[in-house]
N, C-alpha and C positions, 0 to 999 in steps of 0.2 A: 523510644532512635537513637541512640549511643552519640559519640562526641565528632564519629569520621562520621556517622550517614550526614546527619544533623551540617556537617561541614558542602558533603555535598550535596545537599539538598541546596543548598544556601546558594550553594555556587550553577545549580542544572536554572536553579527559578530562576537569576544571575541570566542565564545561557538563552532561557526561556525570552525575556523583555528584553532582549536581541535580536532577534532573528523573530521570532512570532508577530511578521509585519505586514502588511502591504507591498509594501518591495518585497520581501524577499515572497510573498503567495503567490507573484506573478510568475514566479519559475517553478513553478507546483504544478505535477498535472491537475491537482486537484480546482486547478485556478480553472477550467472548462467545465467541468461541472456546473459550476457555483455561476456559468452565468447563464443555466436554464429556471425556469420560477419556479414551478411544478418540482416537488417531491419527487414522482416517479418518472419525468423528462429525468432528473438528474440523478438519478437510479442507473438509467438506461447509460447517458455520460461517466455515471461511473462507471458501470462495469467496462466500456468499451480503453478510459478513460485507465486506469488502472491496469487492465488486460494486455497493457502495450508500454506499463509502465519502465522503459527498460533501456539504456546510451543513454547519448547526452539530452539532453532537455530540452533545452530552445526549441529543435530540430523534431523531438519529438513532439511536444504540446505542440507545433505545426503538426504531426502527424496524425495526432486525435480532433484537430482541428475538422481535418478534411475526411479523418473516417467518417465524425456524425453529420460530415454535410447537406449527403442528399435526404439523413430524417428531416434536414428545419427544422423550425423552435421548439417544437414538441415530436421525439423523440419516441415517444413512447404510445402515443396515438398516430402516429405514423407506420409504426409495428403492430398496434391494435385495429388498424384498419384493413391491415391487409390479409389474405391468405397469405401463407408459408410461401410459395406460387410464384406468388405476383410480389412479393418481400424483395425474392430471391431476382425476377427480375431485374425489378429496378433500382437494386442494390449494384446488381455484376453493375449495370446501363451505368451510375451515376457513378463508380467508382471509377470508372477506367484500372488507370492502368496504377492508383493507389500499390503504395506498401511503406514498409515502415521495417526497414533491419530485416528480421527471421519469420516477418508476418507480410500476406498478402493479399488482395485483396477477395482473394476467395476465404481463403482464410477467417476473415472481416464478418463478412457473409452469414457462413454456419455461428460463427460466435452471437450474432445478432440474431439469429434464427435459434437462438437456444435460450437467451433473454423471452425472445416472445413465447415459444415454446411452453416452458418455465413459467413467462404469467399469464397464459393460456388458462393450465392446471389450478393453478393458484388464485386467480386471481386479484393479486395484490403482490402484484413483482416477483423479487427473491428472497423474499423475507420470510415469509415460507418451508420455503428450501431450505436454507437456515437455524430453523430454532431448535436449538435442543429438546427434546423430550424426557419427558420428566424424569427427574437428576441423570439424564446424560451429562457426558463431558462437549463443552461445546468442539471440540473437531470432529465431533463423531458426523453431524450430516454435511457439516465441510467434504467430511471424508466419499460421507454416500454419494457425494456431488458429483466431486472430484471422479468418482470410479465412473458415475453413469453417465457423464462426458464424455467419457474416453472409448465409454461404450458406442454413444453419440456420434462425437464427432469426424473426420476422418484421420484416419492412422499418421496424417502428416504431423496428426500436432501435437503427438509423442505427451508421453507420462511424464519427464524430468519436468521440463522448462514450461510450455506454457501449464498445465496437470500436473503439477503435484501432488503429495497426495501428502495430508500431514498426520500421517499414521507408521506412514512410511518413511519418518522422520526429516523431510520434506520441511524448510524455512519458510514456503512457501510466500513469497515477498507483496503480491503481483494480490494473493486476497487477504492476506493478512491486510493491507492498501487499502484492500476496498473496507476491509468492516473496519477501518478505524475508521471513514469516510461516514458512512452508514448507521457507526453504533455512538459515534463521541458528538456532545452537543461542544461540548469548550473548541475553543477557539483555535485551527481555523473550520474545521466540522461540519457535519450536513448535520449531523443529529437524529436521522429520521426512523432509522431501526431502534422501535422499545422493549423486544423477544428479549434483547443481551447485552448487561449489565460494561462497560462502558472497561469494570474494574477483572470483567474474566477474558478480555481481549486480548491477544501475542503481539509485540511491536515485532512490525517489520523487516527484516534486517538486510540494510543495499552494506552499498560497497563501505561505506559512508560514517553508517548508525559502526556495522562490523568495529569499524579500523577505528572511533571515540572511543568505543565502550568497551577498547583494551587498554585500550590510554588512559582515563580516569577509571581501571578496574568492579566493571561490572559485568564485565566476563573473563574468562581464563584461557577459554576457548578458541581452536586457530581457525576452525572451518566457519564457514554462515552456514550453520543449520537447521534444523527445527531447537537440536538444545541447544547448542547459542541464544537463537532465538527468548524458548524459554526458560536460559539461567539472567541476559537483560531483563528480560523483565523481571524475572521472581525480584534482580536485585533493584529495579525503580518501583516494584510494589512495596518493597520495603521506607519508600519518598515517600508512594502519596498510592493507598490501598485505591481509595477508587476508582483512581483515572490514573496510572502508568504510563500509556504510552500517549500523556501529557504534555510526557520532553522528549517524544518522537519527530517534531517537526525541525528543532531545532538541533536536534543533534545531527540528522542529515543535512541539513544545510551549512551546516558547519563547516561540512562539507561539499555540499554541490555550489555555494556559490568560492569555494576553491579560498576559506581563508586558516585552512588549519593547513600544517606549511609540512603534516608529519614528524616535525623535528622540535623536542621543547627548546626555543632557544628565550633568552630574554623580549630582546632586539625583534623578533617574529611573531611573540606572541604571549606578548608585556599583557597587551587590552585584552588578551582569550580571558572568558569568566575562569575557566575548566584553570590557566597556567600553573596556580597550586597545587591543583590536582591530579596532573597529566605529568603521566610515565613515558609519553613517546618520545622512543630513540631509544629506551632501558631493553631487557631481554626480556623483560615479564609482557614486555606490550609489543612483540615482534610480532613481520609483517604476517597480512592476513593467507594462506595458503588459498590459493585460488583452484 
């Protein structure tokens, strides 16, 4: 590892110490799956929470909790003990007028029925459906699942927002988030799936990760797409090949918590661990195109 990379690693490690904390976790959708006791219940909650993880954090977390409320304290058992028809009927009644921005109660019902269907096929939840075959790239099973769901779910889900395909160049933020939660065993993640290694994961690029990553030179790309996600991940892998996504939580929460003003100034940024390596405000860290 070169001098510059070592300096960046030191700064990012310090950022993790600052943001990898219980108070920050409260303002993260992963806080909802963590309230469940069993792995499969956490998986169902994560499947919902990651899918709805867009928009302002506080109301989004409330929407996730409300979405899971009809399933009680054991959502996996709830789905396993009902036929698809029974589950659809009871969920529709329980959710009522629930909505979260682009998603409505009928959208959520078919999403939960998709988990039920996939679980019945595998007997082990989602993991077998996302497990690469021998010498297969990690994104191939994700692409297969996305393409399948595009056929099985109503057209209202669309292909670009709710069901992006990594092989079509999409960043797949919410799928990447779900995989991080379920594969990584380091704080704060669940570490339930063993068929994938943390080193094979791609970072879930949201607005905050994209912006801060440009500021500190992890990417030179302007568009938060699959290529940017791969570029950021490759840069982080040079700092920690076994677990490059250990930095994801801190990078995103630097923005989520409103602590990054977007312009490097000692008066506002002097306490940030990234201050000495940040290029915010320079031409090389131009704003992300949306």
